[in-house]
Backbone as JSON Lines, residues from 0, in Angstrom:
{"i":0,"aa":"L","n":[3.54,3.22,5.01],"ca":[3.31,4.45,4.28],"c":[2.71,4.16,2.92]}
{"i":1,"aa":"Q","n":[1.81,4.99,2.51],"ca":[1.2,4.81,1.21],"c":[1.59,5.99,0.33]}
{"i":2,"aa":"E","n":[1.94,5.69,-0.91],"ca":[2.25,6.74,-1.85],"c":[0.97,7.11,-2.58]}
{"i":3,"aa":"S","n":[0.82,8.39,-2.86],"ca":[-0.36,8.83,-3.57],"c":[0.05,9.81,-4.64]}
{"i":4,"aa":"G","n":[-0.36,9.55,-5.85],"ca":[-0.05,10.46,-6.95],"c":[-1.11,11.53,-7.11]}
{"i":5,"aa":"S","n":[-2.17,11.44,-6.32],"ca":[-3.28,12.37,-6.44],"c":[-3.0,13.65,-5.67]}
{"i":6,"aa":"A","n":[-3.24,14.79,-6.3],"ca":[-3.04,16.08,-5.64],"c":[-4.16,16.36,-4.66]}
{"i":7,"aa":"G","n":[-5.24,15.61,-4.7],"ca":[-6.37,15.82,-3.81],"c":[-6.14,15.32,-2.4]}
{"i":8,"aa":"N","n":[-5.11,14.52,-2.19],"ca":[-4.83,13.99,-0.86],"c":[-3.8,14.86,-0.17]}
{"i":9,"aa":"I","n":[-4.22,16.01,0.3],"ca":[-3.32,16.94,0.98],"c":[-3.51,16.77,2.47]}
{"i":10,"aa":"K","n":[-2.41,16.49,3.17],"ca":[-2.47,16.29,4.61],"c":[-2.34,17.63,5.32]}
{"i":11,"aa":"P","n":[-2.95,17.77,6.48],"ca":[-2.83,19.02,7.23],"c":[-1.39,19.23,7.69]}
{"i":12,"aa":"S","n":[-0.99,20.48,7.84],"ca":[0.38,20.77,8.27],"c":[0.59,20.24,9.67]}
{"i":13,"aa":"G","n":[1.81,19.87,9.98],"ca":[2.12,19.31,11.27],"c":[2.26,17.8,11.21]}
{"i":14,"aa":"G","n":[1.76,17.18,10.16],"ca":[1.92,15.75,9.97],"c":[1.05,14.89,10.87]}
{"i":15,"aa":"Q","n":[0.15,15.49,11.63],"ca":[-0.72,14.72,12.52],"c":[-2.1,14.57,11.91]}
{"i":16,"aa":"D","n":[-2.68,13.39,12.1],"ca":[-4.04,13.13,11.65],"c":[-4.99,13.77,12.66]}
{"i":17,"aa":"P","n":[-5.81,14.73,12.23],"ca":[-6.67,15.43,13.19],"c":[-7.66,14.51,13.9]}
{"i":18,"aa":"S","n":[-8.01,13.36,13.32],"ca":[-8.93,12.45,13.97],"c":[-8.29,11.73,15.16]}
{"i":19,"aa":"K","n":[-6.97,11.78,15.26],"ca":[-6.26,11.1,16.34],"c":[-5.74,12.09,17.39]}
{"i":20,"aa":"K","n":[-6.26,13.28,17.39],"ca":[-5.76,14.34,18.26],"c":[-5.95,14.03,19.74]}
{"i":21,"aa":"D","n":[-7.06,13.4,20.12],"ca":[-7.38,13.17,21.53],"c":[-6.87,11.84,22.07]}
{"i":22,"aa":"V","n":[-6.13,11.09,21.27],"ca":[-5.61,9.81,21.72],"c":[-4.35,10.05,22.54]}
{"i":23,"aa":"P","n":[-4.29,9.52,23.79],"ca":[-3.08,9.73,24.6],"c":[-1.88,9.03,23.99]}
{"i":24,"aa":"A","n":[-0.74,9.66,24.08],"ca":[0.5,9.09,23.52],"c":[0.99,7.97,24.43]}
{"i":25,"aa":"E","n":[1.46,6.89,23.8],"ca":[2.03,5.8,24.58],"c":[3.46,6.15,24.93]}
{"i":26,"aa":"D","n":[3.87,5.75,26.11],"ca":[5.25,5.96,26.53],"c":[6.02,4.69,26.21]}
{"i":27,"aa":"I","n":[6.86,4.75,25.18],"ca":[7.58,3.58,24.72],"c":[9.04,3.69,25.15]}
{"i":28,"aa":"D","n":[9.52,2.65,25.8],"ca":[10.91,2.63,26.27],"c":[11.76,1.88,25.25]}
{"i":29,"aa":"I","n":[12.66,2.6,24.58],"ca":[13.53,2.0,23.57],"c":[14.97,2.15,24.05]}
{"i":30,"aa":"D","n":[15.69,1.05,24.07],"ca":[17.1,1.08,24.46],"c":[17.91,1.56,23.26]}
{"i":31,"aa":"M","n":[18.31,2.84,23.3],"ca":[19.01,3.44,22.17],"c":[20.43,2.9,22.01]}
{"i":32,"aa":"G","n":[20.94,2.2,22.99],"ca":[22.29,1.65,22.9],"c":[22.32,0.21,22.4]}
{"i":33,"aa":"A","n":[21.16,-0.39,22.24],"ca":[21.1,-1.79,21.83],"c":[21.51,-1.95,20.37]}
{"i":34,"aa":"P","n":[22.28,-2.99,20.05],"ca":[22.71,-3.21,18.66],"c":[21.53,-3.41,17.71]}
{"i":35,"aa":"E","n":[20.45,-4.01,18.19],"ca":[19.27,-4.21,17.33],"c":[18.65,-2.88,16.95]}
{"i":36,"aa":"T","n":[18.65,-1.94,17.89],"ca":[18.1,-0.61,17.63],"c":[18.92,0.11,16.57]}
{"i":37,"aa":"E","n":[20.24,-0.01,16.68],"ca":[21.12,0.63,15.69],"c":[20.92,0.01,14.31]}
{"i":38,"aa":"K","n":[20.8,-1.3,14.24],"ca":[20.57,-1.97,12.95],"c":[19.25,-1.52,12.34]}
{"i":39,"aa":"A","n":[18.22,-1.42,13.17],"ca":[16.92,-0.99,12.69],"c":[16.98,0.45,12.18]}
{"i":40,"aa":"A","n":[17.67,1.32,12.9],"ca":[17.8,2.72,12.49],"c":[18.52,2.83,11.15]}
{"i":41,"aa":"V","n":[19.58,2.07,10.96],"ca":[20.33,2.1,9.71],"c":[19.45,1.61,8.56]}
{"i":42,"aa":"A","n":[18.68,0.56,8.8],"ca":[17.79,0.02,7.76],"c":[16.72,1.04,7.38]}
{"i":43,"aa":"I","n":[16.14,1.71,8.38],"ca":[15.11,2.72,8.11],"c":[15.71,3.89,7.34]}
{"i":44,"aa":"Q","n":[16.87,4.35,7.75],"ca":[17.52,5.47,7.06],"c":[17.85,5.11,5.62]}
{"i":45,"aa":"S","n":[18.3,3.88,5.4],"ca":[18.63,3.43,4.05],"c":[17.4,3.47,3.16]}
{"i":46,"aa":"Q","n":[16.29,2.95,3.65],"ca":[15.05,2.94,2.86],"c":[14.56,4.36,2.61]}
{"i":47,"aa":"F","n":[14.71,5.24,3.6],"ca":[14.29,6.63,3.43],"c":[15.13,7.33,2.37]}
{"i":48,"aa":"R","n":[16.43,7.08,2.38],"ca":[17.31,7.69,1.36],"c":[16.94,7.2,-0.04]}
{"i":49,"aa":"K","n":[16.64,5.9,-0.17],"ca":[16.2,5.36,-1.46],"c":[14.91,6.03,-1.91]}
{"i":50,"aa":"F","n":[13.99,6.21,-0.98],"ca":[12.72,6.87,-1.28],"c":[12.96,8.3,-1.74]}
{"i":51,"aa":"Q","n":[13.86,9.02,-1.06],"ca":[14.16,10.41,-1.43],"c":[14.79,10.49,-2.82]}
{"i":52,"aa":"K","n":[15.7,9.56,-3.12],"ca":[16.32,9.55,-4.46],"c":[15.28,9.28,-5.53]}
{"i":53,"aa":"K","n":[14.39,8.33,-5.26],"ca":[13.33,8.0,-6.23],"c":[12.4,9.21,-6.4]}
{"i":54,"aa":"K","n":[12.09,9.89,-5.33],"ca":[11.23,11.07,-5.37],"c":[11.87,12.18,-6.2]}
{"i":55,"aa":"Q","n":[13.18,12.38,-6.03],"ca":[13.9,13.4,-6.8],"c":[13.95,13.02,-8.27]}
{"i":56,"aa":"A","n":[14.11,11.74,-8.58],"ca":[14.17,11.28,-9.96],"c":[12.84,11.5,-10.66]}
{"i":57,"aa":"V","n":[11.74,11.36,-9.95],"ca":[10.42,11.55,-10.54],"c":[10.19,13.02,-10.87]}
{"i":58,"aa":"K","n":[10.68,13.93,-10.03],"ca":[10.53,15.36,-10.25],"c":[11.32,15.83,-11.46]}
{"i":59,"aa":"S","n":[12.47,15.21,-11.71],"ca":[13.37,15.64,-12.78],"c":[12.81,15.31,-14.16]}
């Protein structure tokens, strides 16, 4: 992910890049019960929460 401070970089609603609209979605098989998957999810959530706190601090 890239952070941008510029107001000119507005993404279209829906969060999808319109240039990638016709690309078929890959079917990815993820074992949701695997310990590695849980560790990865916790790490991602932790980083996201830090990002959200930093984002809120910048607005204040």
